[in-house]
C-alpha positions in Angstrom: -13.8 24.0 -6.7 -17.1 23.7 -8.6 -20.2 25.1 -7.1 -22.4 22.1 -6.4 -25.4 24.4 -6.5 -25.2 24.8 -10.2 -27.2 22.4 -12.4 -25.2 21.2 -15.3 -26.2 19.8 -18.7 -24.4 18.0 -21.6 -24.9 15.4 -24.2 -23.5 12.1 -23.1 -23.8 10.4 -26.5 -21.0 10.5 -29.1 -21.3 13.5 -31.4 -23.0 13.2 -34.8 -26.2 11.5 -36.0 -27.6 8.3 -34.5 -30.8 6.5 -33.5 -30.8 8.0 -30.0 -29.0 10.7 -28.1 -28.9 11.1 -24.3 -28.7 14.4 -22.6 -27.8 14.5 -18.9 -29.0 17.1 -16.5 -27.7 17.0 -12.9 -28.1 19.3 -9.9 -30.6 20.6 -7.4 -32.7 22.4 -10.1 -32.7 19.5 -12.6 -36.3 18.5 -12.0 -37.6 22.1 -11.7 -35.9 23.0 -15.0 -37.7 20.1 -16.8 -41.0 21.0 -15.2 -40.7 24.6 -16.4 -39.8 23.6 -19.9 -42.4 21.0 -20.3 -45.1 22.5 -18.1 -45.4 19.0 -16.5 -44.9 18.0 -12.9 -42.7 15.0 -14.0 -43.2 12.8 -10.9 -42.7 9.4 -12.5 -39.3 7.8 -12.6 -39.7 7.2 -16.3 -42.0 9.2 -18.5 -42.7 10.0 -22.1 -43.6 13.6 -22.9 -43.4 16.4 -25.4 -40.3 18.6 -25.1 -41.0 22.0 -26.7 -37.9 23.0 -28.7 -39.3 26.2 -30.1 -42.7 27.6 -31.2 -44.4 25.0 -33.3 -41.6 22.3 -32.8 -41.8 19.6 -30.2 -39.7 16.5 -29.6 -41.2 13.4 -27.9 -38.6 12.4 -25.3 -38.1 9.7 -22.7 -37.2 11.1 -19.3 -35.5 9.0 -16.7 -35.2 10.5 -13.3 -32.6 9.4 -10.8 -33.2 11.0 -7.4 -30.4 12.1 -5.0 -28.5 10.4 -3.5 -29.2 7.3 -5.6 -27.8 8.6 -8.9 -24.4 8.5 -10.6 -23.6 12.0 -9.4 -25.3 11.8 -6.0 -27.6 14.6 -7.1 -30.9 14.7 -8.8 -30.0 13.5 -12.3 -32.3 13.3 -15.4 -31.4 11.6 -18.6 -33.3 12.9 -21.7 -33.5 10.4 -24.6 -34.2 12.0 -27.9 -33.8 11.2 -31.6 -30.1 11.3 -32.5 -30.2 14.5 -34.6 -27.7 17.1 -33.5 -30.2 19.9 -34.2 -32.6 18.3 -31.6 -29.8 17.7 -29.1 -28.6 21.3 -29.4 -32.1 22.7 -29.0 -32.8 20.5 -25.8 -29.5 21.7 -24.3 -30.3 25.3 -25.3 -33.7 25.1 -23.6 -32.1 23.8 -20.4 -29.5 26.6 -20.4 -32.3 29.2 -20.9 -33.9 27.9 -17.7 -30.8 28.1 -15.5 -28.6 25.2 -16.3 -24.8 25.5 -17.1 -22.8 23.7 -19.7 -21.0 20.8 -18.1 -17.2 20.7 -18.3 -15.3 17.6 -19.3 -15.6 15.0 -16.6 -17.8 17.2 -14.4 -20.5 14.5 -13.9 -17.9 12.1 -12.6 -16.2 14.8 -10.6 -19.5 15.4 -8.8 -19.8 11.7 -8.1 -16.4 11.9 -6.5 -17.2 15.1 -4.5 -20.5 13.5 -3.3 -18.7 10.3 -2.2 -20.2 8.1 -4.8 -16.8 7.2 -6.1 -13.3 7.2 -4.7 -10.7 9.0 -6.8 -9.2 5.7 -8.1 -12.7 4.6 -9.1 -13.2 7.9 -10.9 -10.0 7.3 -12.9 -11.2 3.8 -13.7 -14.2 5.3 -15.4 -12.1 7.0 -18.1 -10.0 3.8 -18.3 -13.2 1.9 -19.1 -14.1 4.5 -21.8 -10.7 4.3 -23.4 -10.2 0.5 -23.1 -9.0 -1.0 -26.4 -9.0 -4.6 -25.4 -11.0 -7.1 -23.3 -8.1 -7.4 -20.9 -7.8 -3.6 -20.3 -11.5 -3.4 -19.9 -11.5 -6.1 -17.2 -8.7 -4.3 -15.4 -10.6 -1.0 -15.4 -13.8 -2.7 -14.3 -11.9 -4.4 -11.4 -10.6 -1.0 -10.3 -14.1 0.6 -10.7 -15.4 -2.2 -8.4 -12.9 -1.2 -5.7 -10.1 -3.7 -6.4 -7.3 -1.1 -6.2 -8.6 0.4 -3.0 -8.8 -3.1 -1.5 -5.2 -3.8 -2.5 -4.0 -0.5 -1.0 -6.1 -0.8 2.1 -4.5 -4.2 2.9 -1.0 -2.8 3.0 -2.2 0.2 5.0 -3.5 -2.2 7.6 0.0 -3.7 7.9 1.6 -0.2 8.2 -0.9 0.8 10.9 -0.1 -2.4 12.8 3.6 -1.4 12.6 2.7 2.1 13.9 1.0 0.6 16.9 4.1 -1.4 17.8 6.3 1.7 17.4 4.1 4.0 19.4 3.8 1.3 22.1 7.6 1.3 22.3 7.6 5.1 22.6 5.3 4.9 25.5 6.7 1.8 27.2 10.4 1.8 26.5 11.1 -0.7 29.3 9.4 -3.4 27.3 11.2 -6.1 25.2 12.4 -3.9 22.4 13.8 -6.8 20.3 10.4 -8.4 19.9 8.8 -5.2 18.7 11.7 -4.5 16.3 11.1 -7.9 14.7 7.4 -7.2 14.3 8.0 -3.8 12.7 10.6 -5.3 10.3 8.2 -8.0 9.3 5.5 -5.4 8.4 8.0 -3.3 6.5 9.1 -6.3 4.5 5.5 -7.0 3.6 5.2 -3.5 2.2 8.4 -3.9 0.1 6.8 -7.1 -1.4 3.6 -5.0 -2.1 5.7 -2.4 -3.9 7.2 -5.0 -6.2 3.8 -6.5 -6.9 2.4 -3.0 -7.6 5.1 -2.3 -10.0 4.3 -5.5 -11.8 0.6 -4.6 -11.8 1.4 -1.4 -13.7 3.7 -3.1 -16.2 0.9 -5.7 -16.9 -1.7 -2.9 -17.3 0.5 -0.9 -19.6 1.0 -4.0 -21.8 -2.7 -4.7 -22.1 -3.9 -1.1 -22.4 -1.5 -0.3 -25.2 -1.3 -1.9 -28.6 1.4 -4.6 -28.7 3.5 -4.1 -31.8 4.7 -7.3 -33.5 7.1 -7.3 -36.4 7.5 -10.4 -38.5 10.9 -10.7 -40.3 12.6 -13.4 -42.3 14.0 -14.2 -45.7 11.9 -13.5 -48.8 9.2 -16.0 -49.4 9.5 -17.5 -45.9 5.7 -17.1 -45.4 5.6 -13.8 -43.5 2.5 -12.5 -45.2 0.8 -15.9 -45.1 1.5 -16.1 -41.3 0.0 -12.7 -40.6 -3.1 -13.4 -42.8 -3.5 -16.7 -40.8 -3.2 -14.9 -37.4 -5.5 -12.0 -38.4 -8.0 -14.4 -39.9 -8.3 -12.6 -43.2 -6.2 -11.5 -46.2 -4.4 -8.3 -45.3 -1.0 -8.9 -46.9 -0.2 -9.9 -50.5 1.0 -13.5 -50.9 3.0 -14.4 -54.0 5.6 -17.0 -54.8 7.8 -14.3 -56.4 10.5 -13.3 -54.0 10.5 -9.7 -52.7 6.7 -9.2 -53.2 6.4 -7.2 -50.0 8.2 -3.9 -50.5 6.6 -1.7 -47.8 5.7 -2.3 -44.1 2.1 -3.5 -44.1 0.2 -2.9 -40.8 -2.8 -4.9 -39.5 -4.4 -5.7 -36.1 -6.3 -8.3 -34.2 -7.2 -9.2 -30.6 -5.7 -12.4 -29.0 -7.0 -13.3 -25.5 -8.2 -9.8 -25.0 -5.0 -8.1 -26.0 -4.8 -6.0 -29.1 -1.8 -6.7 -31.4 -0.5 -4.6 -34.3 1.3 -6.8 -36.8 3.8 -5.4 -39.3 4.6 -7.5 -42.4 8.0 -6.5 -43.6 10.1 -6.9 -46.7 12.3 -10.0 -46.7 15.8 -9.1 -45.4 18.4 -10.0 -48.0 21.1 -8.3 -50.1 19.6 -6.8 -53.2 20.5 -4.4 -56.0 16.8 -3.4 -56.5 16.6 0.2 -55.1 12.9 -0.1 -54.2 13.3 -3.4 -52.4 16.4 -2.0 -50.6 14.3 0.9 -49.3 11.7 -1.7 -48.1 14.4 -3.5 -46.2 15.5 -0.3 -44.5 11.8 0.2 -43.4 11.8 -3.3 -42.1 14.9 -2.7 -39.9 13.3 0.5 -38.6 10.1 -1.3 -37.7 12.1 -3.8 -35.7 13.5 -1.0 -33.5 10.0 0.1 -32.4 8.6 -3.5 -32.0 7.5 -5.0 -28.6 7.8 -8.6 -30.1 9.8 -9.8 -33.1 8.8 -13.0 -34.8 11.7 -14.5 -36.7 10.3 -16.7 -39.5 12.3 -19.1 -41.5 12.0 -22.2 -43.7 15.1 -23.8 -42.3 16.9 -23.3 -39.0 20.1 -22.1 -40.5 18.3 -19.0 -41.8 18.0 -17.7 -38.2 21.8 -17.2 -38.2 21.4 -14.7 -41.1 18.9 -12.4 -39.3 19.6 -9.3 -37.2 18.7 -10.7 -33.8 18.0 -8.0 -31.2 18.4 -9.4 -27.7 16.6 -6.5 -26.0 13.3 -7.5 -27.6 10.9 -10.3 -26.9 12.0 -12.7 -29.6 10.0 -15.7 -30.9 11.6 -18.1 -33.4 9.2 -19.8 -35.8 10.1 -22.5 -38.3 7.5 -22.4 -41.1 6.2 -24.8 -43.8 6.1 -28.1 -41.8 3.4 -29.1 -44.3 6.2 -29.6 -46.8 8.3 -31.9 -44.6 9.0 -32.9 -41.0 10.7 -30.0 -39.2 11.8 -29.7 -35.6 10.9 -26.6 -33.6 13.9 -24.4 -32.7 14.8 -24.2 -29.0 12.0 -22.3 -27.2 10.3 -21.7 -30.5 7.6 -23.2 -32.8 7.3 -25.3 -35.9 4.2 -24.4 -37.8 2.5 -24.3 -41.1 1.1 -20.8 -41.8 -0.7 -22.3 -44.9 -2.5 -25.1 -43.1 -2.5 -23.2 -39.7 -1.0 -26.3 -37.9 0.3 -25.3 -34.5 -0.8 -21.7 -35.1 -3.0 -21.8 -31.9 0.2 -22.4 -29.8 2.0 -19.5 -31.4 -1.0 -17.1 -30.8 -1.2 -18.3 -27.1 2.6 -17.6 -26.7 2.1 -14.1 -28.1 -0.6 -13.2 -25.5 1.2 -14.8 -22.6 4.3 -12.8 -23.4 2.4 -9.8 -22.2 -0.2 -11.2 -19.8 1.1 -13.5 -17.1 -1.6 -12.5 -14.5 -5.0 -13.8 -13.9 -7.4 -11.4 -15.5 -9.5 -11.3 -12.3 -6.4 -9.8 -10.6 -5.7 -7.2 -13.2 -6.1 -3.5 -12.1 -5.9 -0.3 -14.0 -2.9 1.5 -12.5 -1.6 4.8 -13.7 1.4 7.1 -13.2 -0.2 9.0 -10.3 -0.7 5.8 -8.4 2.8 4.5 -9.0 4.3 7.9 -8.0 2.5 7.9 -4.7 3.5 4.3 -4.0 7.2 5.2 -4.8 7.0 8.1 -2.4 5.5 5.9 0.3 8.3 3.3 -0.4 11.0 5.9 0.1 9.6 6.6 3.6 9.7 3.0 4.5 13.1 2.4 2.9 14.6 4.9 5.4 13.6 2.6 8.3 16.5 0.4 9.3 16.9 -1.8 12.4 19.3 0.7 13.8 16.8 3.5 13.3 14.0 1.5 15.1 16.3 1.0 18.0 17.5 4.7 18.2 14.8 7.1 16.9 11.3 5.7 17.3 9.7 9.1 16.8 11.2 9.3 13.3 10.1 5.8 12.5 6.6 6.6 13.5 6.7 9.8 11.4 7.9 7.8 8.3 5.2 5.2 8.8 2.5 7.9 9.1 3.8 9.7 5.9 3.7 6.4 4.1 0.1 5.7 5.2 -1.0 9.2 4.1 0.6 8.9 0.7 -1.1 5.6 0.0 -4.4 7.1 1.1 -3.9 9.8 -1.5 -4.6 7.2 -4.2 -8.2 6.8 -3.4 -9.0 9.6 -0.9 -6.7 12.6 -1.6 -6.3 15.8 0.3 -8.3 18.2 -1.8 -6.3 19.8 -4.6 -8.2 21.7 -7.3 -5.2 21.6 -9.6 -4.7 17.9 -9.3 -8.4 17.1 -9.7 -8.6 19.4 -12.7 -5.8 17.5 -14.4 -7.5 14.2 -13.8 -11.0 15.1 -14.8 -10.1 17.2 -17.8 -9.1 14.0 -19.5 -12.7 12.9 -19.6 -15.1 13.5 -22.4 -17.9 16.0 -22.1 -21.1 14.4 -20.7 -19.2 11.9 -18.4 
């Protein structure tokens, strides 16, 4: 484990040039190091002073001091704001190192926050989820977890498990009591946990869908309006539109955000029989794109065209009848009738796309990862072993299973110390966080 006596330093801003860079210094010696470098007592929470880089070269910095325990790390922490020149940043860090600081490892600031009980482990993991969020929805989910939402969810089911343990241990101590009543109570608590497991699994599926790009492929006959549709959804011209059939020869990729979810759209070559070798190659690429898609939009001018398309039942399929501006057309069953050109009914289609992957209230979304799910699954296995027959015959084993389950769930936010496990988690962070 890291020595908390060491004072660490790193740049917390993105690498490269910018208006401002921020260097973090955290540890017991943070203030004394700055005092020695600047020959200044640095007593104010915020101060502006000259930071000597080398002989004849100073940098005017803004120093913000966060005193222990009221800092991000729980230690004395100083943020040094400088001009965003890498030469200046490197010199500031070098000076700190010369006076006793150590270079921070990836995630070390957040690791110290965890070790100093400023964050639980699930909250620490939410920090990196916030940094890596690529959509509004995934950002909300990560913020909800950082604010303690995941721990609250876990704690609620732990309360139920502990209530069940009380019933079981009471039975162990007072076997002459009405066993049937207690069995019913325990079974009820266990059923609640099973419902929790199912909801937790759904949480993870929801988070995976909003934290990853949703791949959408638009297919249909040549000149059905695929490029026009994507241009309309994206809000700008990204695909070539031409009345000549077979204009799109390659798979054209573009992206946009709908209701906080990032979608990647692929405009494909119109699928038809052709003797043109280049167009034929484009059609092959289209078919390959369908295989990797999360959603397939089948676009047609007339409903009979849907029968000619390679429908893949395993996918989320959306059927869209286009060009209603050219005549009255009825939407296919469960599908949409739109005009990509005039954007009529386009809003409904976009809403359907986002709802395909987001059925939860955003306020209830949580950032859930594989580590969390694995612990929940292990906990579930312990509970699944508890049958009515076992409750009536081996209460000690029931109590042990419930205890194991409780401990496994606790590992999500308050783990038994494991340097290897913590290393794997925090090494995913960027340096300076």
